[in-house]
C-alpha positions in Angstrom: 25.1 -19.7 11.3 26.9 -20.6 8.1 28.6 -23.8 7.0 32.1 -24.0 8.6 33.4 -26.2 5.8 32.0 -28.1 2.8 32.5 -31.4 4.7 30.5 -30.3 7.7 27.1 -30.2 6.1 24.5 -27.5 6.6 20.7 -27.2 6.8 18.8 -24.0 5.8 15.2 -23.8 6.8 13.7 -21.5 4.2 10.2 -20.0 4.4 8.6 -20.6 1.0 6.0 -17.9 1.6 2.2 -18.0 1.2 1.9 -19.7 -2.2 2.9 -17.2 -5.0 6.4 -18.5 -6.0 7.5 -14.9 -6.8 7.2 -14.0 -3.1 10.2 -16.1 -2.1 12.8 -14.0 -0.4 16.1 -13.2 -2.2 18.0 -15.0 0.6 15.8 -18.1 0.1 16.5 -18.1 -3.7 20.3 -17.7 -3.0 20.3 -20.7 -0.7 18.3 -22.8 -3.1 20.9 -22.0 -5.7 23.6 -23.6 -3.5 21.7 -26.6 -2.4 22.9 -30.2 -2.9 19.5 -31.5 -1.7 16.1 -29.9 -1.3 13.4 -31.2 0.9 9.9 -30.0 -0.1 6.4 -30.8 -1.1 6.8 -30.9 -4.9 3.1 -30.5 -5.6 3.0 -27.3 -3.6 6.5 -25.8 -4.1 7.8 -27.4 -7.3 8.1 -24.1 -9.2 10.7 -22.9 -6.6 13.1 -25.6 -7.9 13.8 -23.2 -10.8 16.2 -21.4 -8.4 18.3 -24.6 -8.0 21.3 -25.7 -10.0 20.9 -28.5 -12.5 21.1 -32.0 -10.9 19.9 -30.9 -7.5 18.4 -33.9 -5.6 14.9 -33.6 -4.3 14.3 -36.0 -1.4 12.7 -36.6 2.0 14.2 -38.1 5.1 16.4 -37.2 8.0 17.9 -33.8 7.5 20.6 -34.5 10.1 21.8 -37.7 8.3 22.0 -35.8 5.0 23.9 -32.9 6.6 26.3 -35.2 8.5 27.2 -36.7 5.1 28.5 -33.2 4.2 25.6 -32.1 2.1 24.1 -28.6 1.8 20.4 -29.2 2.5 17.5 -26.7 2.0 14.3 -27.5 3.8 11.4 -25.5 2.3 8.8 -24.7 4.9 5.3 -23.4 4.4 4.9 -19.6 5.0 7.3 -18.5 7.7 9.2 -21.3 9.5 8.9 -19.4 12.9 5.2 -18.6 12.7 3.2 -21.6 14.0 6.3 -23.6 13.1 5.9 -27.1 11.9 9.7 -27.6 11.8 10.6 -26.9 15.4 11.5 -30.5 16.1 13.7 -30.7 13.0 15.5 -27.4 14.0 16.0 -28.9 17.5 17.4 -32.1 16.0 20.0 -30.1 14.0 21.0 -28.2 17.1 21.3 -31.3 19.2 23.5 -33.0 16.5 25.6 -29.9 16.3 24.7 -29.4 12.6 25.0 -25.8 11.4 21.7 -24.4 10.3 20.1 -21.1 9.3 16.4 -20.1 9.5 15.2 -17.8 6.7 11.9 -16.0 7.3 9.2 -16.3 4.7 6.5 -13.9 3.8 3.7 -14.9 6.2 0.2 -15.7 4.9 -1.2 -13.6 7.7 -0.2 -10.4 5.9 0.3 -11.6 2.3 -3.1 -13.3 1.8 -4.9 -10.3 3.3 -3.0 -7.9 1.0 -3.9 -10.0 -2.0 -7.5 -10.1 -0.9 -7.5 -6.3 -0.6 -7.8 -6.3 3.2 -5.4 -4.0 5.1 -4.2 -6.0 8.2 -4.2 -2.9 10.5 -6.6 -0.4 9.0 -8.4 2.0 11.4 -7.4 0.2 14.7 -3.7 -0.5 15.0 -4.1 -4.0 16.5 -3.5 -7.1 14.5 -3.8 -10.5 16.2 -2.9 -13.8 14.6 -4.0 -17.1 16.2 -3.8 -20.8 15.4 -7.1 -22.6 15.7 -5.3 -25.9 15.9 -4.2 -24.9 19.4 -6.6 -24.4 22.3 -7.9 -20.8 22.2 -9.9 -18.6 24.5 -12.3 -17.1 21.9 -13.9 -14.8 24.5 -10.6 -13.0 24.9 -10.2 -12.8 21.1 -13.7 -11.4 20.8 -12.4 -8.3 22.7 -9.8 -7.6 20.0 -10.7 -4.2 18.6 -8.6 -4.6 15.5 -8.2 -7.4 12.9 -8.2 -11.1 14.0 -6.6 -13.6 11.6 -7.2 -17.2 12.2 -5.0 -20.0 10.8 -6.2 -23.6 10.5 -9.8 -22.8 11.3 -11.8 -23.6 8.2 -13.1 -26.9 9.6 -14.4 -25.1 12.7 -15.3 -21.7 11.1 -19.0 -21.7 12.1 -18.3 -22.8 15.8 -15.6 -20.2 16.0 -18.0 -17.5 14.7 -20.6 -18.5 17.3 -17.9 -18.5 20.1 -16.8 -15.0 19.1 -20.5 -13.8 19.1 -20.9 -15.4 22.5 -17.8 -13.6 23.7 -19.3 -10.2 22.8 -18.5 -9.6 19.1 -21.5 -8.2 17.3 -23.0 -10.7 14.8 -22.7 -8.0 12.1 -18.9 -8.0 12.4 -17.4 -8.4 8.9 -15.7 -11.7 8.1 -13.7 -12.9 5.1 -12.6 -16.4 4.4 -9.8 -16.8 1.7 -8.3 -20.0 0.4 -5.5 -20.5 -2.2 -4.1 -17.2 -1.1 -1.7 -15.3 -3.4 -2.2 -17.8 -6.2 -4.6 -17.7 -9.1 -6.7 -20.2 -7.2 -7.4 -17.6 -4.5 -11.0 -17.5 -3.6 -12.6 -15.2 -1.0 -16.0 -15.2 0.6 -17.1 -12.0 2.5 -19.8 -12.4 5.1 -20.5 -11.5 8.8 -20.2 -13.6 11.9 -24.0 -14.1 12.0 -24.3 -15.2 8.3 -21.1 -17.2 8.0 -22.8 -20.6 8.1 -25.1 -20.2 5.1 -22.5 -18.2 3.1 -19.9 -21.0 3.5 -22.3 -23.8 2.9 -21.4 -24.3 -0.8 -18.0 -22.7 -0.9 -16.0 -25.9 -0.7 -13.1 -24.4 1.3 -10.2 -26.6 2.3 -6.9 -25.8 4.1 -4.8 -23.8 3.7 -7.3 -21.0 4.3 -7.5 -17.9 6.5 -10.4 -16.5 8.4 -10.2 -12.7 8.9 -12.5 -10.9 11.4 -12.8 -7.2 11.8 -13.9 -3.9 10.2 -10.8 -4.0 7.8 -12.8 -6.6 5.7 -15.1 -3.8 4.7 -12.4 -2.1 2.8 -12.0 -5.0 0.4 -14.5 -3.4 -2.1 -12.1 -0.5 -2.6 -8.7 -2.2 -2.2 -9.2 -5.5 -4.0 -6.6 -5.6 -6.8 -5.7 -9.3 -7.3 -9.0 -11.2 -7.7 -10.3 -8.3 -9.8 -7.7 -8.7 -12.6 -9.4 -9.0 -16.0 -8.6 -12.7 -16.5 -8.3 -13.8 -12.9 -8.2 -17.5 -12.7 -8.9 -18.0 -16.4 -7.2 -21.1 -17.7 -5.9 -20.0 -21.1 -4.6 -22.4 -23.8 -1.5 -21.1 -25.7 -0.9 -23.4 -28.7 2.6 -22.4 -29.5 6.1 -23.8 -28.8 7.5 -22.9 -25.3 10.1 -20.5 -26.7 7.5 -18.7 -28.7 5.0 -18.5 -25.9 7.2 -17.4 -23.0 6.6 -13.6 -23.2 2.9 -14.2 -24.2 2.5 -16.4 -21.1 4.1 -13.8 -18.9 1.7 -11.2 -20.2 -1.3 -13.4 -19.5 -0.1 -14.0 -16.0 0.0 -10.3 -15.4 -3.7 -10.3 -16.2 -4.3 -13.0 -13.6 -4.6 -15.9 -16.1 -3.2 -19.4 -15.8 -1.6 -20.0 -19.2 -1.0 -23.6 -20.4 1.4 -24.0 -23.3 0.5 -26.8 -25.8 2.9 -27.0 -28.8 1.0 -27.6 -32.0 4.1 -27.6 -34.3 7.6 -29.0 -33.9 10.4 -27.1 -35.5 13.0 -29.4 -37.1 16.1 -28.9 -39.3 15.7 -29.1 -43.1 16.0 -32.6 -44.6 19.0 -31.5 -46.7 21.3 -29.0 -45.0 23.4 -28.2 -48.0 21.1 -25.4 -49.2 21.6 -23.6 -45.9 25.3 -24.3 -45.9 25.6 -22.6 -49.3 23.5 -19.6 -48.1 25.7 -19.0 -45.1 28.8 -19.2 -47.2 27.2 -16.7 -49.7 26.3 -14.4 -46.9 29.9 -14.3 -45.6 31.4 -13.9 -49.1 29.2 -10.9 -50.1 26.7 -12.6 -52.4 23.7 -10.7 -50.9 22.6 -7.1 -50.4 19.7 -8.0 -48.1 18.6 -10.8 -45.7 14.9 -10.9 -44.8 13.7 -12.8 -41.8 10.0 -13.5 -41.5 10.0 -15.4 -38.2 12.0 -15.8 -35.0 12.6 -19.5 -36.0 14.4 -18.3 -39.1 16.7 -16.2 -36.9 17.3 -19.1 -34.7 18.2 -21.4 -37.6 20.7 -18.9 -39.0 22.2 -18.3 -35.6 22.7 -22.0 -35.0 24.4 -22.3 -38.4 26.7 -19.3 -37.5 27.6 -21.0 -34.3 28.3 -24.2 -36.2 30.8 -22.3 -38.4 32.3 -20.3 -35.5 30.7 -17.1 -36.8 28.8 -14.3 -34.9 26.8 -11.2 -35.7 29.8 -9.5 -37.2 29.2 -11.5 -40.3 26.2 -9.3 -41.1 28.5 -6.3 -41.5 27.7 -4.5 -44.8 24.3 -6.3 -45.2 20.9 -4.8 -44.9 18.5 -6.8 -42.7 14.7 -6.8 -42.9 12.3 -8.4 -40.4 8.6 -9.1 -40.0 7.0 -8.9 -36.6 8.1 -7.8 -33.1 9.2 -11.3 -32.1 11.5 -11.6 -35.1 13.0 -8.2 -34.5 13.6 -9.1 -30.8 15.4 -12.3 -31.8 17.6 -10.4 -34.2 18.5 -7.8 -31.5 19.3 -10.5 -29.0 21.7 -11.9 -31.7 23.3 -8.5 -32.0 21.7 -7.4 -35.3 19.5 -4.3 -35.5 17.0 -4.6 -38.4 17.2 -1.9 -41.1 13.6 -2.4 -42.3 10.5 -3.3 -40.3 7.0 -2.8 -41.8 5.4 0.2 -40.1 1.9 -1.2 -40.8 0.8 -4.7 -41.3 3.4 -7.2 -39.9 3.3 -9.7 -42.8 5.1 -10.5 -46.1 2.7 -8.1 -47.8 3.5 -5.3 -45.4 7.2 -5.8 -45.9 6.9 -5.8 -49.7 4.9 -2.6 -49.5 7.9 -0.8 -47.9 10.7 -2.6 -49.6 12.7 -0.2 -51.9 12.9 -1.2 -55.6 16.2 -2.4 -57.0 18.3 0.5 -58.2 21.5 -0.5 -60.1 23.0 2.9 -59.3 22.5 2.5 -55.5 22.7 -1.2 -55.0 25.9 -3.0 -56.0 24.2 -6.4 -55.6 20.6 -7.3 -56.5 20.3 -10.6 -54.5 18.2 -11.2 -51.3 18.5 -14.1 -49.0 15.2 -15.4 -47.6 15.8 -18.1 -44.9 12.3 -19.4 -44.2 10.1 -22.4 -43.2 9.4 -25.2 -45.7 5.7 -24.2 -45.8 6.1 -20.5 -46.5 4.1 -18.9 -49.2 5.6 -17.2 -52.4 4.1 -13.8 -51.6 7.4 -12.3 -50.5 9.4 -13.8 -53.4 6.9 -12.6 -56.0 6.8 -9.1 -54.5 10.6 -8.7 -54.4 11.0 -10.1 -57.9 8.5 -7.5 -59.2 10.7 -4.9 -57.5 13.7 -6.0 -59.5 15.4 -8.2 -56.9 16.6 -11.8 -57.2 15.8 -14.0 -54.3 17.5 -17.1 -52.8 14.5 -18.7 -51.1 16.1 -21.1 -48.7 14.5 -23.7 -46.4 16.0 -22.9 -43.0 13.7 -25.1 -41.0 10.8 -27.5 -41.3 7.5 -27.3 -39.3 5.8 -30.5 -38.6 2.7 -31.2 -36.5 3.4 -31.9 -32.9 2.5 -35.0 -31.0 -0.9 -34.9 -29.3 -0.9 -33.5 -25.8 -1.6 -35.7 -22.8 -5.1 -37.1 -22.4 -6.2 -34.7 -19.6 -5.3 -31.7 -21.8 -7.3 -33.2 -24.7 -10.3 -33.8 -22.5 -10.1 -30.3 -21.1 -10.0 -28.8 -24.6 -13.0 -30.7 -25.8 -14.9 -30.7 -22.5 -14.7 -26.9 -21.7 -12.0 -27.0 -19.1 -10.2 -24.1 -20.7 -11.7 -20.6 -20.5 -10.0 -19.3 -23.6 -7.6 -20.3 -26.4 -5.3 -18.0 -28.3 -4.8 -18.7 -32.0 -1.8 -16.8 -33.4 -2.0 -18.2 -36.9 -4.2 -20.4 -39.2 -1.7 -23.3 -38.7 -2.3 -23.2 -34.9 -6.0 -23.6 -35.6 -5.6 -26.5 -38.0 -2.9 -28.3 -35.9 -4.7 -27.9 -32.5 -7.9 -29.4 -33.9 -5.9 -32.1 -35.6 -4.0 -33.2 -32.5 -6.5 -32.5 -29.8 -10.0 -31.8 -31.2 -12.2 -28.7 -31.3 -12.4 -26.5 -28.3 -15.8 -26.6 -26.4 -18.3 -24.0 -27.3 -18.0 -22.2 -23.9 -14.3 -21.6 -24.6 -13.6 -18.0 -25.7 -11.8 -18.1 -29.1 -9.3 -15.3 -29.6 -7.5 -14.9 -32.9 -4.7 -12.7 -34.2 -6.3 -11.5 -37.4 -8.9 -11.9 -40.1 -7.1 -14.8 -41.9 -6.9 -16.8 -38.6 -10.5 -15.9 -37.9 -11.6 -17.3 -41.3 -9.7 -20.6 -40.6 -11.3 -20.9 -37.2 -14.8 -20.4 -38.7 -14.0 -23.0 -41.3 -13.6 -25.5 -38.4 -16.9 -24.4 -36.9 -15.5 -22.2 -34.1 -17.1 -19.0 -33.0 -14.6 -16.1 -32.9 -15.1 -13.9 -29.8 -11.9 -11.8 -29.8 -9.7 -10.4 -32.5 -6.5 -8.4 -32.0 -6.5 -4.8 -33.3 -3.1 -5.5 -34.8 -1.4 -8.8 -35.7 0.8 -9.4 -32.7 0.6 -11.9 -29.9 0.9 -9.1 -27.3 -2.1 -7.3 -28.9 -4.0 -10.5 -28.9 -3.4 -11.1 -25.1 -4.4 -7.4 -24.4 -7.6 -7.9 -26.5 -8.5 -11.0 -24.5 -7.9 -9.1 -21.2 -10.2 -6.3 -22.4 -12.9 -8.9 -23.3 -12.5 -10.4 -19.8 -12.8 -6.9 -18.1 -16.0 -6.2 -20.1 -17.5 -9.5 -19.1 -16.7 -8.9 -15.5 -18.2 -5.3 -15.6 -21.3 -6.6 -17.2 -21.9 -9.2 -14.6 -21.3 -6.8 -11.7 -23.7 -4.2 -13.4 -26.4 -6.9 -13.5 -25.9 -7.7 -9.8 -24.3 -11.1 -10.6 -21.1 -12.8 -9.5 -18.5 -12.7 -12.3 -17.9 -16.2 -13.7 -15.2 -17.7 -15.8 -16.4 -19.1 -19.2 -15.5 -22.7 -18.1 -18.0 -22.3 -15.1 -20.8 -21.9 -17.6 -20.5 -25.4 -19.1 -23.0 -28.0 -18.1 -22.0 -29.8 -14.9 -19.3 -27.3 -13.9 -18.8 -27.2 -10.2 -20.2 -23.9 -8.9 -19.2 -22.0 -5.8 -21.7 -19.9 -4.0 -20.7 -16.5 -2.8 
């Protein structure tokens, strides 16, 4: 059905999928974008609210009442609403009250969790049976299933179920997998057999939602596992940068299986006296400069905001040459509509830029002045280098960097107590500021740095540097950490040990037995 008129109200029962917010269907996302009110478990499905428009109400209560008031209601349901449905009564209530509704299927855990665990639902035998242990079951009939048996809501009775299946004729050597936290970075899978399930689950600490999978398809997990074998799977990684700076870095870490946590160590604020920037923008427009050099994305942002303040856009750069340091700075310029004319081909630093900057030539360059919009704490390296090449520089404070406020107490405790598996330091200032606002990372935490200067600062604070990027970029740093994680995992497997995250090696860390 669809809403007959805005005043009639409407309820959409949307399957939220198995846990990974990226597995929401396109139709589900579309309906969330239209919702006036969303009914959901925020702890479990809060990330899906990103699909909603600003100001959407999150509530509980009688769906019919909300719909009768003319509201567009989305009810997010676990998994697929029509598979072992927990919302059948709510759907029936809408039907009885003649409230228009729609039911949107979700990706069911029965297939998704198995796929993320590397277990093909219907491998050699094309039979796939899904049962709900919360309902009365004839386990002897399920024991006769020649294919894959998937059991919902059975973790509390896993051992009795295994015994019942053996009593029903299943060999005690039949492979079994138990997986919880499916499709999220909390996913954890234990592989066993029906006969050994009790000792293998003894210390696993499983809670619902979890799935029990019985059948020969479990034996293919060693070859097909792709999710839990990611190089940083489940690693909690501290990213001490501002949210804008860390977005792409966090996305890259997620692709390696990590759980990034962004903790700003600096706050970017306007200069105390804006007149200097006002004069610089005026000079840029009136032809005072031959070059503009950007050494950070924040500098691009500061100039862009000034442009917008004056009603200008990227066309004001016409006739100017533009230089940039670093991939992030170049991307910020391109997003602004400005393609850099000069990027260092080697080291992405002020020194690298000076090394490739052309000397001033009065025959070729009608103007000898360069605009440098930078942070208040920038060094004089670039100014000195350009001056030596014959250029005159207007070194302008475009923004100020101040130390951020301390993070919440749980984050500080995790930093000092070994709750993080790794921390990425992208500059010396991130080292100094993080230690200043939150304390030193625990000695089990892997310390990854962007280059030698940052490594030196980390060592000054008594930190052991474990990983260094092969080139000074945040992307290269994340890749280096992933390579480190992959090597640690391979070494553990070669030694016949279960791979462990660094945080699991601290004293008192909760251990799960495989």
